[in-house]
C-alpha positions in Angstrom: 0.0 0.0 0.0 1.5 3.4 -1.0 1.6 6.3 1.4 -0.7 9.3 0.6 1.1 12.1 -1.2 2.3 15.1 0.9 0.1 18.2 0.2 3.1 20.1 -1.1 3.8 17.1 -3.4 0.2 17.1 -4.7 0.4 20.8 -5.4 3.7 20.4 -7.2 2.3 17.4 -9.2 -0.7 19.5 -10.3 1.5 22.2 -11.8 3.9 19.9 -13.7 1.7 19.5 -16.8 -1.5 21.2 -17.5 -4.0 19.4 -19.6 -7.5 20.9 -19.6 -8.9 17.6 -20.9 -7.7 15.7 -17.9 -10.4 15.4 -15.2 -8.2 16.6 -12.3 -6.3 19.4 -14.1 -6.2 22.6 -12.2 -6.7 24.6 -15.4 -10.3 23.4 -15.8 -11.6 25.4 -12.8 -9.8 28.5 -14.0 -11.0 28.0 -17.5 -14.5 27.6 -16.3 -14.3 30.8 -14.2 -12.7 32.8 -17.1 -15.1 31.5 -19.8 -18.3 31.7 -17.7 -20.7 34.4 -18.7 -19.7 36.8 -16.0 -16.0 36.0 -16.0 -15.7 36.9 -19.7 -17.6 40.1 -19.3 -15.8 41.2 -16.1 -12.4 40.5 -17.5 -13.3 42.3 -20.8 -14.6 45.3 -18.9 -11.5 45.5 -16.8 -9.3 45.6 -19.9 -10.8 49.1 -20.3 -9.3 50.2 -16.9 -9.9 50.0 -13.2 -13.5 49.8 -11.9 -15.1 50.3 -8.6 -17.6 47.5 -7.8 -20.8 49.5 -8.6 -19.4 50.9 -11.8 -18.3 47.4 -12.9 -21.8 46.1 -12.1 -23.3 48.8 -14.3 -20.8 48.0 -17.1 -21.6 44.3 -17.0 -25.3 44.8 -17.5 -27.5 42.1 -16.1 -25.2 40.6 -13.5 -26.4 40.4 -9.9 -24.3 41.9 -7.1 -23.9 38.4 -5.7 -22.8 36.8 -9.0 -20.3 39.6 -9.7 -18.9 39.4 -6.2 -18.4 35.6 -6.6 -16.9 36.0 -10.0 -14.5 38.6 -8.9 -13.4 36.5 -5.9 -12.8 33.5 -8.2 -10.8 35.7 -10.6 -8.8 37.2 -7.7 -8.1 33.7 -6.3 -6.8 32.6 -9.7 -4.5 35.7 -9.9 -6.3 37.5 -12.7 -7.8 40.3 -10.7 -6.6 42.6 -7.9 -8.9 44.0 -5.3 -7.7 47.3 -3.8 -9.4 48.8 -0.8 -9.1 52.6 -1.2 -8.6 54.7 1.8 -11.8 56.7 2.0 -14.8 57.1 4.3 -16.7 54.9 3.6 -14.0 52.6 2.2 -14.2 52.0 -1.5 -13.0 49.0 -3.4 -11.5 49.1 -6.9 -10.7 46.2 -9.2 -8.0 45.9 -11.8 -6.2 43.2 -13.8 -3.0 41.6 -13.0 -0.5 41.1 -15.8 -1.9 37.6 -16.3 -5.5 39.0 -16.2 -4.5 41.6 -18.8 -3.1 38.9 -21.1 -6.2 36.7 -20.7 -8.5 39.7 -21.1 -6.8 40.7 -24.3 -7.4 37.3 -25.8 -11.0 37.4 -24.7 -11.4 40.8 -26.4 -10.1 39.3 -29.7 -12.7 36.5 -29.3 -15.5 38.9 -28.5 -14.6 41.1 -31.5 -14.6 38.0 -33.8 -18.0 36.9 -32.5 -19.5 40.4 -32.7 -18.3 40.8 -36.3 -19.9 37.5 -37.3 -23.3 38.0 -35.7 -25.0 38.3 -39.1 -23.6 34.8 -40.0 -24.7 33.4 -36.7 -28.2 34.8 -37.1 -28.5 33.4 -40.7 -27.3 30.0 -39.4 -29.9 30.0 -36.6 -32.6 30.9 -39.1 -31.6 28.0 -41.4 -31.4 25.6 -38.4 -34.8 26.7 -37.0 -36.4 26.5 -40.5 -35.1 22.9 -41.0 -36.6 21.9 -37.6 -39.9 23.7 -38.2 -39.3 26.2 -35.4 -41.0 29.6 -35.8 
């Protein structure tokens, strides 16, 4: 019977080779956070500059306070976002991207721009699909 791995060993093993297709790969959770609806939009908004929480919530139209808070915490945990408490009364919080977050955000912006530029093609494909299925 083998001995259980030491926690430091497990952590080290997880970082040796990332493979998002592997069940236990640490990159899966980060990819899920980044590519979730609110993660994409929060990171893309933060590529525009620093935001206070309420301004970011207005920028990411439709996100609840709770979901934005959870998303920002996950992005902060993954090293993509920095949360700064500004000295003011009452205290204010501002969010910005880390260098890693800026790199990921930049790539997301490229993807967003591609998708936005191809919306007419997507709408046409949806119409053809729905017509073939008898959907009105």
